[in-house]
C-alpha positions in Angstrom: 12.2 -3.5 -22.1 10.8 -0.9 -19.7 7.7 -1.9 -17.7 4.7 0.4 -17.8 3.6 2.3 -14.7 0.3 0.5 -14.8 2.1 -2.9 -14.8 4.3 -1.8 -11.9 1.3 -0.6 -9.8 -0.6 -3.8 -10.4 2.5 -5.9 -9.6 3.0 -4.0 -6.3 -0.6 -4.3 -5.4 -0.6 -8.0 -6.1 2.6 -8.6 -4.2 1.4 -6.7 -1.2 -2.0 -8.4 -1.3 -0.2 -11.8 -1.2 2.0 -10.6 1.7 -1.0 -9.3 3.7 -3.0 -12.4 3.1 -0.2 -14.3 4.7 -0.6 -12.1 7.7 -4.4 -12.4 7.5 -4.6 -8.7 7.3 -6.8 -8.4 4.2 -10.3 -9.4 5.2 -12.3 -11.7 2.9 -15.3 -9.4 3.2 -13.8 -6.7 1.1 -16.0 -6.1 -2.0 -14.8 -5.4 -5.5 -15.2 -1.7 -5.1 -12.9 -1.7 -2.0 -10.4 -3.9 -3.8 -10.4 -1.4 -6.7 -9.9 1.4 -4.2 -6.8 -0.3 -3.0 -5.5 -0.7 -6.5 -6.1 3.0 -7.1 -4.0 3.9 -4.1 -1.1 1.9 -5.5 -1.6 3.6 -8.8 -1.5 7.0 -7.1 1.9 6.1 -5.6 3.3 5.3 -9.0 1.8 8.4 -10.5 3.3 10.6 -7.8 6.7 8.9 -8.3 6.5 9.6 -12.0 5.4 13.2 -11.6 7.9 14.2 -8.9 10.8 11.9 -9.6 10.8 11.0 -5.9 9.8 7.5 -4.9 6.4 7.1 -3.2 5.1 4.1 -1.3 1.8 2.9 0.1 1.8 3.1 3.9 -0.4 1.4 6.4 -1.7 4.0 8.8 -2.3 1.4 11.5 0.5 -1.1 11.3 -0.2 -4.6 10.1 1.8 -6.1 13.0 2.1 -4.0 16.1 3.0 -5.0 19.6 -0.4 -4.2 21.1 -2.6 -3.9 18.0 -2.8 -4.7 14.3 -4.3 -3.0 11.3 -5.9 -4.3 8.2 -5.0 -4.0 4.5 -8.1 -2.0 3.7 -8.5 1.2 1.7 -9.2 3.4 4.8 -5.9 2.2 6.4 -3.7 3.1 3.4 -2.1 6.3 2.3 0.6 7.4 -0.1 3.9 8.8 1.4 7.3 9.5 -0.1 9.7 6.7 0.5 11.7 8.9 2.9 8.6 9.8 4.9 7.5 6.2 5.1 11.0 4.9 6.1 11.5 7.6 8.7 8.2 6.7 10.3 9.6 3.3 10.9 7.5 0.5 12.4 5.5 2.7 14.7 2.1 4.4 14.4 1.8 8.2 14.0 
């Protein structure tokens, strides 16, 4: 049975939220609107994948774990990139 794009997006968002909480990267002061914005970003990645046929991923603009800094799992620190763009960026900021 094939999973729906909506299910996949929610699953990815939930998995990443759990991972980021482990890293204490998602602040507890995010409100419901901001959490919904994060979910929309994950949905956008799935939609772009379906439209183009090329895998897209959600990228943290400022890394969650950097050597001298760390970012947060918040809507303004997320963007959608192709998988190849995201992987070529590596674990370094732009």
